[in-house]
C-alpha positions in Angstrom: -23.8 30.3 18.9 -25.0 29.8 22.6 -23.6 31.5 25.5 -24.3 29.7 28.8 -25.5 31.4 31.6 -22.6 32.5 34.3 -24.4 30.4 36.9 -24.8 27.3 34.8 -21.0 27.8 33.8 -20.1 28.2 37.7 -22.2 25.3 38.5 -20.2 23.1 35.8 -16.8 24.3 37.2 -17.6 23.1 40.4 -19.0 20.0 39.1 -15.7 19.6 37.6 -13.4 20.5 40.7 -15.8 17.7 42.7 -15.0 15.0 40.0 -11.5 15.9 40.3 -11.1 15.8 44.0 -12.8 11.9 43.7 -10.0 11.0 41.1 -6.8 12.9 43.8 -8.4 13.9 46.7 -6.3 17.4 47.8 -3.6 17.2 49.4 -2.3 13.6 47.6 -0.8 13.3 43.8 -0.9 10.8 41.3 1.0 8.0 40.9 2.1 7.5 37.2 3.5 5.1 35.2 5.6 6.5 32.1 6.3 3.5 29.3 7.0 3.1 25.2 6.8 0.1 23.4 8.3 0.0 20.2 5.2 -1.0 18.1 3.3 1.7 19.7 1.1 -0.6 21.8 -1.0 1.5 24.2 -1.1 -0.3 27.7 -4.1 -0.1 30.4 -2.0 -0.7 33.8 -4.2 -0.5 37.1 -3.0 -1.1 40.4 -3.8 -4.6 42.5 -5.7 -2.7 45.0 -8.0 -1.1 42.2 -8.2 -4.4 40.4 -9.0 -6.8 43.6 -11.8 -4.2 44.9 -15.7 -4.9 44.2 -17.0 -3.1 41.2 -18.8 0.1 42.3 -21.2 1.6 40.2 -20.7 5.5 39.9 -23.8 7.7 38.4 -21.5 10.3 37.6 -18.3 10.1 34.8 -14.7 12.3 35.0 -12.7 12.1 32.1 -9.0 13.3 32.1 -6.4 13.0 29.4 -2.9 12.7 30.4 0.3 12.5 28.6 3.9 12.3 29.2 5.8 15.8 29.0 8.1 14.3 26.6 7.2 13.0 23.0 10.0 10.3 23.3 11.1 7.8 26.1 14.7 7.2 26.7 14.8 4.5 24.3 13.3 6.8 21.4 9.7 5.1 21.4 6.6 7.4 21.6 6.4 8.0 25.5 3.1 7.4 27.1 1.5 7.7 30.7 -1.2 5.4 32.9 -2.8 7.3 36.2 -2.3 4.6 38.6 -3.8 5.9 41.9 -3.5 8.8 44.2 -0.8 8.6 46.9 0.6 10.8 49.2 3.2 13.6 48.4 5.8 12.3 50.0 5.2 8.4 49.2 8.3 6.1 48.8 7.0 2.5 48.8 5.7 -0.4 46.3 2.6 0.0 44.4 1.8 -3.7 42.7 0.5 -2.9 39.5 -0.9 -5.4 37.1 -1.0 -5.0 33.0 -5.0 -5.3 32.1 -5.1 -4.8 28.5 -3.1 -3.5 25.4 -3.9 -2.1 22.3 -2.0 -2.6 19.0 -2.3 -1.7 15.4 -3.0 -4.6 13.1 -2.7 -4.4 9.2 -6.3 -4.4 7.4 -7.9 -7.5 7.2 -10.8 -8.5 4.8 -12.9 -11.5 5.7 -14.8 -13.1 3.7 -17.7 -15.2 4.9 
């Protein structure tokens, strides 16, 4: 097993924090949408504002794995969350969101060509 030098570990931590601050700047919180579906579909919601923006190429990538703090939603199905956008801590407004895509499990299918 290879151990990274201390300065390289510190650099990686700094890059991670910088990436997180790009996703959600200091002093803000992430608006999240929690949902559940009867057939275990995974839905991808985005703010209308984000979808209407012109695409911008970014050379770095940050990943966040988000999950609900409860296993099941109020209807008894698997609870999922979707990150919408950063908002002020005292935000009390409306965010227009759109469903962009969904993933669903399908039975195996054999296609003969």
